[in-house]
Every structure is written in C-alpha cells, then in structure tokens.
C-alpha positions as YAML, in Angstrom:
chain: A
units: angstrom
residues:
- id: 1
  name: MET
  ca: [3.01, -64.18, 23.06]
- id: 2
  name: GLN
  ca: [1.79, -60.73, 21.99]
- id: 3
  name: SER
  ca: [-1.78, -60.20, 20.92]
- id: 4
  name: LYS
  ca: [-2.62, -58.78, 17.49]
- id: 5
  name: GLY
  ca: [-3.91, -55.57, 19.09]
- id: 6
  name: ASN
  ca: [-0.68, -55.02, 21.01]
- id: 7
  name: THR
  ca: [1.42, -55.66, 17.89]
- id: 8
  name: LYS
  ca: [-0.72, -53.21, 15.90]
- id: 9
  name: SER
  ca: [-0.37, -50.62, 18.69]
- id: 10
  name: GLN
  ca: [3.41, -51.03, 18.70]
- id: 11
  name: PHE
  ca: [3.49, -50.68, 14.91]
- id: 12
  name: ILE
  ca: [1.47, -47.45, 15.12]
- id: 13
  name: LYS
  ca: [3.74, -46.06, 17.85]
- id: 14
  name: ILE
  ca: [6.94, -46.87, 15.98]
- id: 15
  name: SER
  ca: [5.52, -45.60, 12.68]
- id: 16
  name: CYS
  ca: [4.36, -42.29, 14.15]
- id: 17
  name: VAL
  ca: [7.65, -41.64, 15.92]
- id: 18
  name: GLY
  ca: [9.65, -42.74, 12.85]
- id: 19
  name: ILE
  ca: [7.68, -40.58, 10.42]
- id: 20
  name: GLY
  ca: [7.84, -37.64, 12.83]
- id: 21
  name: VAL
  ca: [11.61, -37.87, 13.33]
- id: 22
  name: LEU
  ca: [12.22, -38.45, 9.62]
- id: 23
  name: GLY
  ca: [9.97, -35.48, 8.78]
- id: 24
  name: LEU
  ca: [11.77, -33.16, 11.22]
- id: 25
  name: ALA
  ca: [15.14, -34.30, 9.91]
- id: 26
  name: THR
  ca: [14.06, -33.76, 6.30]
- id: 27
  name: VAL
  ca: [12.78, -30.26, 7.01]
- id: 28
  name: TYR
  ca: [16.03, -29.42, 8.80]
- id: 29
  name: ILE
  ca: [18.36, -30.92, 6.19]
- id: 30
  name: PHE
  ca: [16.62, -29.27, 3.24]
- id: 31
  name: GLN
  ca: [15.64, -26.01, 4.95]
- id: 32
  name: ARG
  ca: [17.84, -23.81, 2.74]
- id: 33
  name: ASP
  ca: [16.66, -25.53, -0.44]
- id: 34
  name: ILE
  ca: [12.94, -25.63, 0.33]
- id: 35
  name: PHE
  ca: [12.19, -22.53, 2.39]
- id: 36
  name: TYR
  ca: [12.73, -18.89, 1.55]
- id: 37
  name: SER
  ca: [14.23, -16.92, 4.39]
- id: 38
  name: GLY
  ca: [15.12, -13.63, 2.73]
- id: 39
  name: PHE
  ca: [18.27, -13.53, 4.85]
- id: 40
  name: SER
  ca: [20.59, -15.95, 3.03]
- id: 41
  name: ASP
  ca: [23.47, -13.50, 2.63]
- id: 42
  name: PHE
  ca: [22.64, -11.56, 5.77]
- id: 43
  name: GLY
  ca: [25.18, -11.75, 8.60]
- id: 44
  name: ALA
  ca: [24.40, -11.42, 12.31]
- id: 45
  name: GLY
  ca: [26.49, -8.24, 12.53]
- id: 46
  name: THR
  ca: [24.42, -6.38, 9.91]
- id: 47
  name: VAL
  ca: [21.99, -3.91, 11.41]
- id: 48
  name: LYS
  ca: [19.77, -3.08, 8.45]
- id: 49
  name: LEU
  ca: [17.29, -5.56, 7.06]
- id: 50
  name: PRO
  ca: [18.03, -6.53, 3.45]
- id: 51
  name: GLU
  ca: [15.42, -6.19, 0.74]
- id: 52
  name: PHE
  ca: [13.27, -9.29, 0.73]
- id: 53
  name: ASN
  ca: [9.82, -10.56, -0.29]
- id: 54
  name: ALA
  ca: [7.72, -10.17, 2.88]
- id: 55
  name: LEU
  ca: [4.77, -12.26, 1.68]
- id: 56
  name: LYS
  ca: [6.99, -15.12, 0.55]
- id: 57
  name: PHE
  ca: [8.88, -14.89, 3.87]
- id: 58
  name: ALA
  ca: [5.63, -15.10, 5.90]
- id: 59
  name: VAL
  ca: [4.18, -17.97, 3.86]
- id: 60
  name: HIS
  ca: [7.38, -20.01, 4.06]
- id: 61
  name: LYS
  ca: [7.70, -19.46, 7.83]
- id: 62
  name: LEU
  ca: [4.08, -20.57, 8.22]
- id: 63
  name: ILE
  ca: [4.64, -23.71, 6.15]
- id: 64
  name: ARG
  ca: [7.82, -24.61, 8.02]
- id: 65
  name: PHE
  ca: [6.12, -23.99, 11.36]
- id: 66
  name: LEU
  ca: [3.15, -26.19, 10.39]
- id: 67
  name: LEU
  ca: [5.44, -29.00, 9.22]
- id: 68
  name: ASN
  ca: [7.70, -28.89, 12.29]
- id: 69
  name: ASP
  ca: [4.88, -28.76, 14.81]
- id: 70
  name: GLY
  ca: [2.83, -31.32, 12.88]
- id: 71
  name: PHE
  ca: [5.74, -33.78, 12.92]
- id: 72
  name: SER
  ca: [6.29, -33.01, 16.60]
- id: 73
  name: LEU
  ca: [2.66, -33.75, 17.41]
- id: 74
  name: LEU
  ca: [2.99, -37.01, 15.50]
- id: 75
  name: ILE
  ca: [5.99, -37.94, 17.67]
- id: 76
  name: ILE
  ca: [4.05, -37.06, 20.83]
- id: 77
  name: PHE
  ca: [1.12, -39.19, 19.65]
- id: 78
  name: GLY
  ca: [3.44, -42.08, 18.82]
- id: 79
  name: ILE
  ca: [5.13, -42.00, 22.21]
- id: 80
  name: PHE
  ca: [2.11, -41.49, 24.46]
- id: 81
  name: GLN
  ca: [-1.10, -42.18, 22.51]
- id: 82
  name: ARG
  ca: [-3.09, -40.16, 25.03]
- id: 83
  name: LYS
  ca: [-5.89, -37.76, 24.11]
- id: 84
  name: ASP
  ca: [-5.16, -35.39, 26.99]
- id: 85
  name: PHE
  ca: [-1.52, -35.02, 25.93]
- id: 86
  name: MET
  ca: [-2.51, -34.48, 22.31]
- id: 87
  name: SER
  ca: [-5.11, -31.93, 23.36]
- id: 88
  name: PHE
  ca: [-2.54, -30.00, 25.38]
- id: 89
  name: GLY
  ca: [-0.02, -30.19, 22.53]
- id: 90
  name: PHE
  ca: [-2.62, -28.96, 20.07]
- id: 91
  name: ARG
  ca: [-3.52, -26.03, 22.35]
- id: 92
  name: LEU
  ca: [0.16, -25.09, 22.57]
- id: 93
  name: PHE
  ca: [0.33, -25.35, 18.77]
- id: 94
  name: GLN
  ca: [-2.61, -22.93, 18.52]
- id: 95
  name: VAL
  ca: [-0.93, -20.40, 20.83]
- id: 96
  name: GLU
  ca: [2.24, -20.61, 18.77]
- id: 97
  name: LEU
  ca: [0.29, -20.26, 15.53]
- id: 98
  name: LEU
  ca: [-2.00, -17.45, 16.61]
- id: 99
  name: VAL
  ca: [0.32, -15.46, 18.91]
- id: 100
  name: ILE
  ca: [4.04, -16.21, 18.57]
- id: 101
  name: LEU
  ca: [4.26, -16.71, 14.79]
- id: 102
  name: PRO
  ca: [2.38, -13.48, 13.88]
- id: 103
  name: ILE
  ca: [4.47, -11.47, 16.37]
- id: 104
  name: TYR
  ca: [7.66, -12.89, 14.87]
- id: 105
  name: ILE
  ca: [6.59, -12.20, 11.28]
- id: 106
  name: LEU
  ca: [5.30, -8.69, 11.98]
- id: 107
  name: LEU
  ca: [8.36, -7.66, 13.99]
- id: 108
  name: THR
  ca: [10.67, -9.06, 11.32]
- id: 109
  name: ILE
  ca: [8.90, -7.23, 8.52]
- id: 110
  name: PHE
  ca: [8.11, -3.90, 10.20]
- id: 111
  name: MET
  ca: [10.51, -3.43, 13.13]
- id: 112
  name: TYR
  ca: [13.57, -5.53, 12.39]
- id: 113
  name: GLU
  ca: [16.23, -2.95, 13.29]
- id: 114
  name: GLN
  ca: [14.66, -2.24, 16.70]
- id: 115
  name: THR
  ca: [13.95, -5.87, 17.65]
- id: 116
  name: ARG
  ca: [16.66, -7.92, 15.94]
- id: 117
  name: PHE
  ca: [18.18, -9.32, 19.15]
- id: 118
  name: PHE
  ca: [14.76, -10.27, 20.52]
- id: 119
  name: LEU
  ca: [13.84, -11.82, 17.16]
- id: 120
  name: GLN
  ca: [16.81, -14.19, 17.35]
- id: 121
  name: HIS
  ca: [15.15, -15.88, 20.33]
- id: 122
  name: ILE
  ca: [11.63, -15.91, 18.89]
- id: 123
  name: HIS
  ca: [13.09, -17.33, 15.68]
- id: 124
  name: ARG
  ca: [14.15, -20.45, 17.61]
- id: 125
  name: LEU
  ca: [10.58, -20.98, 18.82]
- id: 126
  name: VAL
  ca: [9.02, -20.42, 15.41]
- id: 127
  name: VAL
  ca: [11.44, -22.24, 13.13]
- id: 128
  name: ASN
  ca: [12.42, -25.07, 15.48]
- id: 129
  name: PRO
  ca: [9.85, -27.15, 17.34]
- id: 130
  name: VAL
  ca: [11.40, -26.27, 20.72]
- id: 131
  name: LEU
  ca: [8.19, -25.92, 22.70]
- id: 132
  name: MET
  ca: [6.72, -29.14, 21.31]
- id: 133
  name: MET
  ca: [9.90, -31.08, 22.08]
- id: 134
  name: LEU
  ca: [9.86, -29.72, 25.64]
- id: 135
  name: LEU
  ca: [6.46, -31.34, 26.06]
- id: 136
  name: ILE
  ca: [7.93, -34.84, 25.74]
- id: 137
  name: PRO
  ca: [9.91, -34.83, 29.01]
- id: 138
  name: ALA
  ca: [7.05, -32.95, 30.67]
- id: 139
  name: PHE
  ca: [4.59, -35.66, 29.62]
- id: 140
  name: PHE
  ca: [6.94, -38.40, 30.81]
- id: 141
  name: TYR
  ca: [7.12, -36.62, 34.16]
- id: 142
  name: GLN
  ca: [3.33, -36.31, 34.23]
- id: 143
  name: GLN
  ca: [2.99, -40.05, 33.63]
- id: 144
  name: HIS
  ca: [5.52, -40.71, 36.38]
- id: 145
  name: LEU
  ca: [3.52, -38.57, 38.82]
- id: 146
  name: GLU
  ca: [0.26, -40.29, 37.85]
- id: 147
  name: LYS
  ca: [1.87, -43.71, 38.30]
- id: 148
  name: ASN
  ca: [3.20, -42.76, 41.75]
- id: 149
  name: GLN
  ca: [-0.17, -41.34, 42.80]
- id: 150
  name: SER
  ca: [-2.02, -44.46, 41.73]
- id: 151
  name: SER
  ca: [0.45, -46.79, 43.45]
- id: 152
  name: SER
  ca: [0.40, -44.77, 46.70]
- id: 153
  name: SER
  ca: [-3.39, -44.64, 46.83]
- id: 154
  name: SER
  ca: [-3.68, -48.43, 46.41]
...
C-alpha cells in the first residue's frame, strides 16, 4: 500500500511532466499564430533580410524562449525532483538567456546577410529547448553513475 506522501509525490511528478509536455506541444503547434517571426514569407534561398519589426521580433523570441525553457525545467523537475539538477538547469537557462539569445537576436537584426547559415543553427537552440532536453539523458546518466558508486562502495 502506498503512503499519502508517496502518492502526492507521484501526482506532482506526473503533473509537472504533463504540464511541461503539454506546454511545449502548445507552443510548437501554435507557434505561427502566437509568435511573430518576421520571416513568414522568407525562403531559405533568399539572401537579403526582409523588412521586419526588430523590436517585435526580439520580444517574441524572448517570450518563446522563456516559455520553452520554463516548460523544459518543469519537465526536469517532474522527472528528477532534485535541487542540484534544477540548479544546473537554471544556470544553463541563464547562459542561454544572457549569452545565446542576445547573440542570436543581434546577429539576426544587424548582420543577417553575413551570418545567415550560422544563425540557422543558433535558431534551433533559441527557439527549441534543445539544450534543456539534452539535460534529461545526462541527468539519468548522472543518477546511474551515483547509484553504481554507492553500490560499489557498500
């Protein structure tokens, strides 16, 4: 028989993962309706950047980034419920927010023609929660190593 605390913990885990996955799916499904990209009619073969609203572009990229990484952190919390993993995930989030996102936005606005191929790769990191999702298998591996270390030292 499960204790009330264990049942509550399971409910929190499932809720966090469910809300996180549902949130990521919603952002993805409605991305063209909710977020301004400035590049809707812009093909990959076009060299020149179309006219677009730079401030609106930056704000919408920021909002999408915050939503995606926030939902990803919620998934990580739901799966692991460990402060050290959340702390690491939050530090990665800060690096993305303070370094990668501004580089992406500034290069897109001011140096698009010169950096467009490089920007395609940074775009994946900014718009999609790639780095956060890579943490999940890394954290599972970390837990596996910790489990093996504790069982071998016993």
